C-alpha positions, 0 to 999 in steps of 0.5 A: 145217395142222399136220403130224404127226411121221409126215407130216414124216418121210415128206416127207423121203422124197419130193419136192413138184413144183417146190418145196423141202420147206422152202418146202412146210413154210411152208404145208403141205397134205396132202389126205385126200379130194375131192368135187365142188368141194372138197378136205379135208385130213387135219385136216378143213379144206375147200378150194374147188378153183378149178382142178380139181386142176391144170386137170384135173377138168372134171367135179369130183371123184368124178363119178358117171358117171366112177366108174360107167365105171371100175367097169364097165370094172374088171369086164372088163379093165384092161390088154391086152398092147400089143405084140400087142393092143388093146381094143375100148374103145380103139377106142371112145375113138378114135371118140369123140374123133375125133368132137369134134376140129376138121377132119380130126384123126381119127388118135388115139393115147392115152397116160398124160398130156400129157407123153407126148402132146407127146413122141409128137407130136415123134417123130411129126412127125420120123418123118413127114417122114423117111418122106415124103422130107423127112428134114432137117425135124427142128427145132421152134419153140416159145415162151419162157414156154411149158411142154410137159411134164417129159420131155426133149423137152417140156423142150427145147421149153419156154421156162421157163429155171429149170425146165430149166436144171438138166438141161442140156444140152438136146436139139438142134433146139429154137428159141424165139420170144417170145409176144405178151405180151413185146411188148405195151408196145412197140406201140400195141395188143395186136393189133399186138403179136400180128401182130409176134410171129406174123411173127417166127416166119417170120423164124426159119423163114427164117433157119434154112432152111425145109427143116429146120423140122418144126413150130411147137409152142405152147399156144393159151393160155400157162399158165406165162406167165400165161394169155397169150391171143393174138388169133384173128389171131395163129393165122391168121397162124401157120397161113398161115406154116406152110402156106407153108413146109411146117411142122406147126402143133402145139397143146399143148392139155393145159390148154386142151382139153375144154370149158374155153375154151367149145369142146371144144378151143381150136383151135375157140375161136380158129378155126384148125385145127392139124395135131396136137393134144396133149391130156391133163388134163381128158380124164379129169377127174382120175380116171386118167392119160390123154392123147392125140396127135391128128393129121390122118388123112392123115398116118397114111398115111405110117406104113402099109406092110408089115412089111418096110418097117418104117414103123410109128410107132416109139413106144409106152408100156405104158399107152398106150390103157389100157382103163380110162383109155379108158372114163373118157375116153369117159364124160367126153366123153359128159357134156360133150356131153350136158350141153352144158358147152362152152356152160356154159363160155362162160356161166359164164366171162362171169360169172366174168370180171365177178366177177374184174374187180371186183378192179380196185378194189384198184388192183393188177390190170392185166388179166383174161384168158383164154377161157371158164372158164380165166381169169387175173389179173395183179398190178401194183404200180400201174396207171400204171407197170404194174410187176410185184408179185411180193411180192403173188403170194408172199403171195397164195399163202399167204393163199389156202391159209389161207382154204381156196382152191386156185388156180394162183398165180405171183409176178405172176398167178393163174389159175382154171378151176373145174370145170364142175359149178359154178353161179353161186352156187359162183362167188360163193363162190370169188370171195369167197375170192379177194377175202378172200385178196387183201385179206389179202395186200395188208395183209401186203405193205403192212405 
């Protein structure tokens, strides 16, 4: 789109996430409004939103139930003083969320988003061990290629060098292992690569001394690594390792949570219950910032005591448990449950996977991976050498926007997770835009 002089001038007074202004100006997009599955820019051009904003709008944009919940709550109260009170709407949200989580994950602390949820989980784990007689347990193991938020704790746990090296030195106490995808070409099968990757976590725990390890933090499906999708066995091995060494297993479900993988949480999809889940994004379908840390109910006992003992959770935020956000979160969960959107994510996901697999006709797709409607496609120069194809990803990012498609595009892969209001016809439209954009990108790369 063409920018006005005013838009260009004001762009110099702000920042675009993870982009230079010069790069953004090569293919600028200024959104004016959204509805359902679509965005419109300020020039009136329509875009199909294949990722719900950024893996957020699971119910699409402007969902009537969500809008009504916001309006009703705005007429009551939108903020309560956090140091001296809570709202009944917060308690309703705690009850609602606790009813759909796996296992005994019932202790809920709402926040303003995923980064806050992850940060709180790290602090919760360290304080939990201090108050249960194991004060030396402070280290966290996470994965290279992982991303856990923009806070200092989240960055220290993340494994994306370019995103965090500008802010180093990072916090101490954060260790890294490689995800299964790092080993996939070194083993005869994906299953063996997963077993090796999972067991390497125990090697680090042992060499670092188990009495110093507080938790293993990971995304069930790794977004920034290219929708890395481990086997169920990978998580089963990790669960057993963590249990054996008294280490907390923490799932960062900021992206995978709320129906996308075919269950409310990916923990249920992979059949392994962690000790803590961090959630965000889809919890509010993009209507308002909302996240939550969800822990085992029994862990909360370590934070109960008299005022003199001072064993409360020493953490909080002004907008943690905001009643307006909680009202929206309840409405989203109710819609997901009543419309059986987890089942729809499975059905629609299979249809989408088949459509994306058709892209292999171009000879540049190594794999389609993911669960439910959260799927990724990896680009390669050819399917014999499996060499990366960053030139294609760079061009595809441009052609997608030009063709009216918003997707998550990296140099070697792209991902989609369409809102669950979509039907098969909408998936057809989206995949047609993907096909057109990929073909155009290939034409440019090949000259």
